[in-house]
Biotite code that builds the C-alpha atoms (Angstrom):
import biotite.structure as struc

atoms = struc.array([
    struc.Atom([-64.224, -26.714, 74.362], chain_id="A", res_id=1, res_name="MET", atom_name="CA", element="C"),
    struc.Atom([-63.253, -28.918, 71.415], chain_id="A", res_id=2, res_name="ILE", atom_name="CA", element="C"),
    struc.Atom([-60.135, -30.837, 71.528], chain_id="A", res_id=3, res_name="SER", atom_name="CA", element="C"),
    struc.Atom([-57.877, -30.913, 68.472], chain_id="A", res_id=4, res_name="GLY", atom_name="CA", element="C"),
    struc.Atom([-58.832, -34.387, 67.408], chain_id="A", res_id=5, res_name="ASN", atom_name="CA", element="C"),
    struc.Atom([-62.627, -33.769, 67.736], chain_id="A", res_id=6, res_name="ASN", atom_name="CA", element="C"),
    struc.Atom([-62.315, -30.539, 65.725], chain_id="A", res_id=7, res_name="TYR", atom_name="CA", element="C"),
    struc.Atom([-60.457, -32.226, 62.768], chain_id="A", res_id=8, res_name="PHE", atom_name="CA", element="C"),
    struc.Atom([-62.873, -35.114, 62.998], chain_id="A", res_id=9, res_name="PHE", atom_name="CA", element="C"),
    struc.Atom([-65.845, -32.849, 62.728], chain_id="A", res_id=10, res_name="ASN", atom_name="CA", element="C"),
    struc.Atom([-64.369, -30.824, 59.786], chain_id="A", res_id=11, res_name="LYS", atom_name="CA", element="C"),
    struc.Atom([-63.542, -34.193, 57.994], chain_id="A", res_id=12, res_name="LYS", atom_name="CA", element="C"),
    struc.Atom([-67.125, -35.522, 58.566], chain_id="A", res_id=13, res_name="LYS", atom_name="CA", element="C"),
    struc.Atom([-68.692, -32.323, 57.292], chain_id="A", res_id=14, res_name="ILE", atom_name="CA", element="C"),
    struc.Atom([-66.325, -32.235, 54.252], chain_id="A", res_id=15, res_name="PHE", atom_name="CA", element="C"),
    struc.Atom([-67.320, -35.723, 53.590], chain_id="A", res_id=16, res_name="SER", atom_name="CA", element="C"),
    struc.Atom([-70.851, -35.223, 53.841], chain_id="A", res_id=17, res_name="ILE", atom_name="CA", element="C"),
    struc.Atom([-70.798, -32.295, 51.414], chain_id="A", res_id=18, res_name="ILE", atom_name="CA", element="C"),
    struc.Atom([-68.560, -33.978, 48.857], chain_id="A", res_id=19, res_name="PHE", atom_name="CA", element="C"),
    struc.Atom([-70.709, -37.241, 48.737], chain_id="A", res_id=20, res_name="PHE", atom_name="CA", element="C"),
    struc.Atom([-73.987, -35.315, 48.566], chain_id="A", res_id=21, res_name="SER", atom_name="CA", element="C"),
    struc.Atom([-72.569, -33.246, 45.573], chain_id="A", res_id=22, res_name="VAL", atom_name="CA", element="C"),
    struc.Atom([-70.994, -36.371, 43.861], chain_id="A", res_id=23, res_name="PHE", atom_name="CA", element="C"),
    struc.Atom([-74.447, -38.383, 44.398], chain_id="A", res_id=24, res_name="TYR", atom_name="CA", element="C"),
    struc.Atom([-76.418, -35.421, 42.766], chain_id="A", res_id=25, res_name="CYS", atom_name="CA", element="C"),
    struc.Atom([-74.144, -35.310, 39.861], chain_id="A", res_id=26, res_name="ASN", atom_name="CA", element="C"),
    struc.Atom([-74.509, -38.735, 38.940], chain_id="A", res_id=27, res_name="LEU", atom_name="CA", element="C"),
    struc.Atom([-78.156, -39.292, 39.731], chain_id="A", res_id=28, res_name="SER", atom_name="CA", element="C"),
    struc.Atom([-79.444, -36.744, 37.322], chain_id="A", res_id=29, res_name="PHE", atom_name="CA", element="C"),
    struc.Atom([-79.381, -37.352, 33.679], chain_id="A", res_id=30, res_name="ALA", atom_name="CA", element="C"),
    struc.Atom([-80.641, -34.476, 31.615], chain_id="A", res_id=31, res_name="GLY", atom_name="CA", element="C"),
    struc.Atom([-82.222, -33.985, 28.253], chain_id="A", res_id=32, res_name="CYS", atom_name="CA", element="C"),
    struc.Atom([-78.732, -32.963, 26.735], chain_id="A", res_id=33, res_name="ASN", atom_name="CA", element="C"),
    struc.Atom([-77.940, -36.564, 27.068], chain_id="A", res_id=34, res_name="ASP", atom_name="CA", element="C"),
    struc.Atom([-80.815, -37.522, 24.696], chain_id="A", res_id=35, res_name="ASP", atom_name="CA", element="C"),
    struc.Atom([-80.027, -35.140, 21.848], chain_id="A", res_id=36, res_name="ILE", atom_name="CA", element="C"),
    struc.Atom([-77.551, -35.142, 19.204], chain_id="A", res_id=37, res_name="ASP", atom_name="CA", element="C"),
    struc.Atom([-76.668, -31.590, 18.379], chain_id="A", res_id=38, res_name="PHE", atom_name="CA", element="C"),
    struc.Atom([-74.761, -29.950, 15.536], chain_id="A", res_id=39, res_name="SER", atom_name="CA", element="C"),
    struc.Atom([-74.334, -26.422, 13.941], chain_id="A", res_id=40, res_name="TRP", atom_name="CA", element="C"),
    struc.Atom([-73.106, -24.813, 11.000], chain_id="A", res_id=41, res_name="ASN", atom_name="CA", element="C"),
    struc.Atom([-73.223, -21.511, 9.018], chain_id="A", res_id=42, res_name="TYR", atom_name="CA", element="C"),
    struc.Atom([-75.459, -20.906, 5.837], chain_id="A", res_id=43, res_name="PHE", atom_name="CA", element="C"),
    struc.Atom([-73.279, -19.731, 2.891], chain_id="A", res_id=44, res_name="PRO", atom_name="CA", element="C"),
    struc.Atom([-72.217, -16.200, 3.607], chain_id="A", res_id=45, res_name="GLY", atom_name="CA", element="C"),
    struc.Atom([-72.196, -16.779, 7.259], chain_id="A", res_id=46, res_name="LYS", atom_name="CA", element="C"),
    struc.Atom([-75.385, -14.666, 7.477], chain_id="A", res_id=47, res_name="VAL", atom_name="CA", element="C"),
    struc.Atom([-77.195, -17.127, 9.504], chain_id="A", res_id=48, res_name="GLN", atom_name="CA", element="C"),
    struc.Atom([-76.475, -20.022, 11.905], chain_id="A", res_id=49, res_name="ILE", atom_name="CA", element="C"),
    struc.Atom([-78.232, -23.316, 11.388], chain_id="A", res_id=50, res_name="ASN", atom_name="CA", element="C"),
    struc.Atom([-78.782, -25.399, 15.023], chain_id="A", res_id=51, res_name="PHE", atom_name="CA", element="C"),
    struc.Atom([-79.786, -29.116, 14.261], chain_id="A", res_id=52, res_name="GLU", atom_name="CA", element="C"),
    struc.Atom([-81.378, -31.269, 16.939], chain_id="A", res_id=53, res_name="PHE", atom_name="CA", element="C"),
    struc.Atom([-81.862, -34.987, 16.808], chain_id="A", res_id=54, res_name="LEU", atom_name="CA", element="C"),
    struc.Atom([-83.971, -36.628, 19.533], chain_id="A", res_id=55, res_name="ASN", atom_name="CA", element="C"),
    struc.Atom([-82.563, -40.275, 20.235], chain_id="A", res_id=56, res_name="ASN", atom_name="CA", element="C"),
    struc.Atom([-85.300, -41.094, 23.000], chain_id="A", res_id=57, res_name="LYS", atom_name="CA", element="C"),
    struc.Atom([-88.906, -41.717, 23.183], chain_id="A", res_id=58, res_name="ASN", atom_name="CA", element="C"),
    struc.Atom([-89.449, -38.408, 25.251], chain_id="A", res_id=59, res_name="LYS", atom_name="CA", element="C"),
    struc.Atom([-90.847, -35.116, 24.254], chain_id="A", res_id=60, res_name="LYS", atom_name="CA", element="C"),
    struc.Atom([-88.137, -32.412, 24.633], chain_id="A", res_id=61, res_name="ILE", atom_name="CA", element="C"),
    struc.Atom([-88.396, -28.492, 24.376], chain_id="A", res_id=62, res_name="LYS", atom_name="CA", element="C"),
    struc.Atom([-85.404, -26.521, 23.165], chain_id="A", res_id=63, res_name="ILE", atom_name="CA", element="C"),
    struc.Atom([-85.625, -23.289, 25.422], chain_id="A", res_id=64, res_name="THR", atom_name="CA", element="C"),
    struc.Atom([-82.609, -21.344, 24.377], chain_id="A", res_id=65, res_name="GLU", atom_name="CA", element="C"),
    struc.Atom([-79.714, -21.500, 21.700], chain_id="A", res_id=66, res_name="ILE", atom_name="CA", element="C"),
    struc.Atom([-76.522, -19.656, 21.986], chain_id="A", res_id=67, res_name="ARG", atom_name="CA", element="C"),
    struc.Atom([-73.063, -19.046, 20.417], chain_id="A", res_id=68, res_name="VAL", atom_name="CA", element="C"),
    struc.Atom([-69.962, -18.406, 22.349], chain_id="A", res_id=69, res_name="SER", atom_name="CA", element="C"),
    struc.Atom([-66.112, -17.384, 22.016], chain_id="A", res_id=70, res_name="THR", atom_name="CA", element="C"),
    struc.Atom([-63.425, -20.082, 22.874], chain_id="A", res_id=71, res_name="ALA", atom_name="CA", element="C"),
    struc.Atom([-63.312, -18.826, 26.558], chain_id="A", res_id=72, res_name="ASP", atom_name="CA", element="C"),
    struc.Atom([-67.090, -19.424, 26.703], chain_id="A", res_id=73, res_name="ASN", atom_name="CA", element="C"),
    struc.Atom([-68.177, -15.670, 26.593], chain_id="A", res_id=74, res_name="GLN", atom_name="CA", element="C"),
    struc.Atom([-71.778, -15.789, 25.183], chain_id="A", res_id=75, res_name="VAL", atom_name="CA", element="C"),
    struc.Atom([-71.682, -13.686, 21.978], chain_id="A", res_id=76, res_name="ILE", atom_name="CA", element="C"),
    struc.Atom([-75.562, -13.878, 21.528], chain_id="A", res_id=77, res_name="ARG", atom_name="CA", element="C"),
    struc.Atom([-78.386, -16.061, 22.783], chain_id="A", res_id=78, res_name="SER", atom_name="CA", element="C"),
    struc.Atom([-81.964, -16.368, 21.760], chain_id="A", res_id=79, res_name="MET", atom_name="CA", element="C"),
    struc.Atom([-85.096, -17.576, 23.560], chain_id="A", res_id=80, res_name="ILE", atom_name="CA", element="C"),
    struc.Atom([-86.727, -20.605, 21.690], chain_id="A", res_id=81, res_name="ALA", atom_name="CA", element="C"),
    struc.Atom([-89.736, -22.579, 21.988], chain_id="A", res_id=82, res_name="GLU", atom_name="CA", element="C"),
    struc.Atom([-88.953, -25.614, 19.794], chain_id="A", res_id=83, res_name="LYS", atom_name="CA", element="C"),
    struc.Atom([-90.580, -28.879, 20.440], chain_id="A", res_id=84, res_name="LYS", atom_name="CA", element="C"),
    struc.Atom([-88.418, -31.946, 19.711], chain_id="A", res_id=85, res_name="LEU", atom_name="CA", element="C"),
    struc.Atom([-90.767, -34.922, 19.555], chain_id="A", res_id=86, res_name="TYR", atom_name="CA", element="C"),
    struc.Atom([-89.687, -38.447, 20.301], chain_id="A", res_id=87, res_name="PRO", atom_name="CA", element="C"),
    struc.Atom([-87.208, -39.873, 17.795], chain_id="A", res_id=88, res_name="PHE", atom_name="CA", element="C"),
    struc.Atom([-87.690, -36.545, 15.764], chain_id="A", res_id=89, res_name="GLY", atom_name="CA", element="C"),
    struc.Atom([-85.528, -33.848, 14.153], chain_id="A", res_id=90, res_name="LYS", atom_name="CA", element="C"),
    struc.Atom([-85.710, -30.075, 14.496], chain_id="A", res_id=91, res_name="SER", atom_name="CA", element="C"),
    struc.Atom([-83.753, -27.084, 13.341], chain_id="A", res_id=92, res_name="GLN", atom_name="CA", element="C"),
    struc.Atom([-83.510, -23.481, 14.435], chain_id="A", res_id=93, res_name="LEU", atom_name="CA", element="C"),
    struc.Atom([-81.957, -20.479, 12.755], chain_id="A", res_id=94, res_name="LEU", atom_name="CA", element="C"),
    struc.Atom([-80.094, -17.544, 14.276], chain_id="A", res_id=95, res_name="MET", atom_name="CA", element="C"),
    struc.Atom([-78.999, -14.452, 12.382], chain_id="A", res_id=96, res_name="SER", atom_name="CA", element="C"),
    struc.Atom([-75.363, -13.771, 12.432], chain_id="A", res_id=97, res_name="SER", atom_name="CA", element="C"),
    struc.Atom([-75.111, -10.937, 9.577], chain_id="A", res_id=98, res_name="PHE", atom_name="CA", element="C"),
    struc.Atom([-73.959, -8.554, 12.280], chain_id="A", res_id=99, res_name="ASP", atom_name="CA", element="C"),
    struc.Atom([-71.553, -10.884, 14.252], chain_id="A", res_id=100, res_name="LEU", atom_name="CA", element="C"),
    struc.Atom([-67.798, -11.175, 14.101], chain_id="A", res_id=101, res_name="ASN", atom_name="CA", element="C"),
    struc.Atom([-67.998, -14.819, 12.987], chain_id="A", res_id=102, res_name="THR", atom_name="CA", element="C"),
    struc.Atom([-64.283, -15.194, 13.693], chain_id="A", res_id=103, res_name="LYS", atom_name="CA", element="C"),
    struc.Atom([-64.505, -15.144, 17.348], chain_id="A", res_id=104, res_name="VAL", atom_name="CA", element="C"),
    struc.Atom([-67.492, -17.786, 17.397], chain_id="A", res_id=105, res_name="ILE", atom_name="CA", element="C"),
    struc.Atom([-65.977, -21.077, 18.656], chain_id="A", res_id=106, res_name="ALA", atom_name="CA", element="C"),
    struc.Atom([-68.804, -23.081, 19.811], chain_id="A", res_id=107, res_name="SER", atom_name="CA", element="C"),
    struc.Atom([-72.754, -23.045, 20.020], chain_id="A", res_id=108, res_name="ALA", atom_name="CA", element="C"),
    struc.Atom([-75.090, -24.614, 22.557], chain_id="A", res_id=109, res_name="GLY", atom_name="CA", element="C"),
    struc.Atom([-78.655, -24.896, 23.777], chain_id="A", res_id=110, res_name="TYR", atom_name="CA", element="C"),
    struc.Atom([-80.764, -25.386, 26.885], chain_id="A", res_id=111, res_name="THR", atom_name="CA", element="C"),
    struc.Atom([-83.490, -27.695, 26.867], chain_id="A", res_id=112, res_name="CYS", atom_name="CA", element="C"),
    struc.Atom([-86.069, -29.226, 29.314], chain_id="A", res_id=113, res_name="VAL", atom_name="CA", element="C"),
    struc.Atom([-88.221, -32.472, 29.200], chain_id="A", res_id=114, res_name="TYR", atom_name="CA", element="C"),
    struc.Atom([-91.935, -31.813, 28.380], chain_id="A", res_id=115, res_name="GLU", atom_name="CA", element="C"),
])
């Protein structure tokens, strides 16, 4: 039988291990997003969205997805991309928006991986 003190100590110990493991994992990983300056804008008439990527490091990066979202992070449209971003390079991608309600588009984002 586990006494009250041992039970509390074991729960505290398990919680501490989980907390520090998650904390350590979050701090130890720097992704390709940290190496990219990203911006987006509409073309005149809001029929296309321009995504611009600037690589600030000496690493090759591949953009794998671009997306636009609402203010509460609901994805409106996403698009698979296979765009290479060379070291210290610049790249652009376009997404059609002629059939989207552009009034609800609040943000844009992307997914990337090191190559």
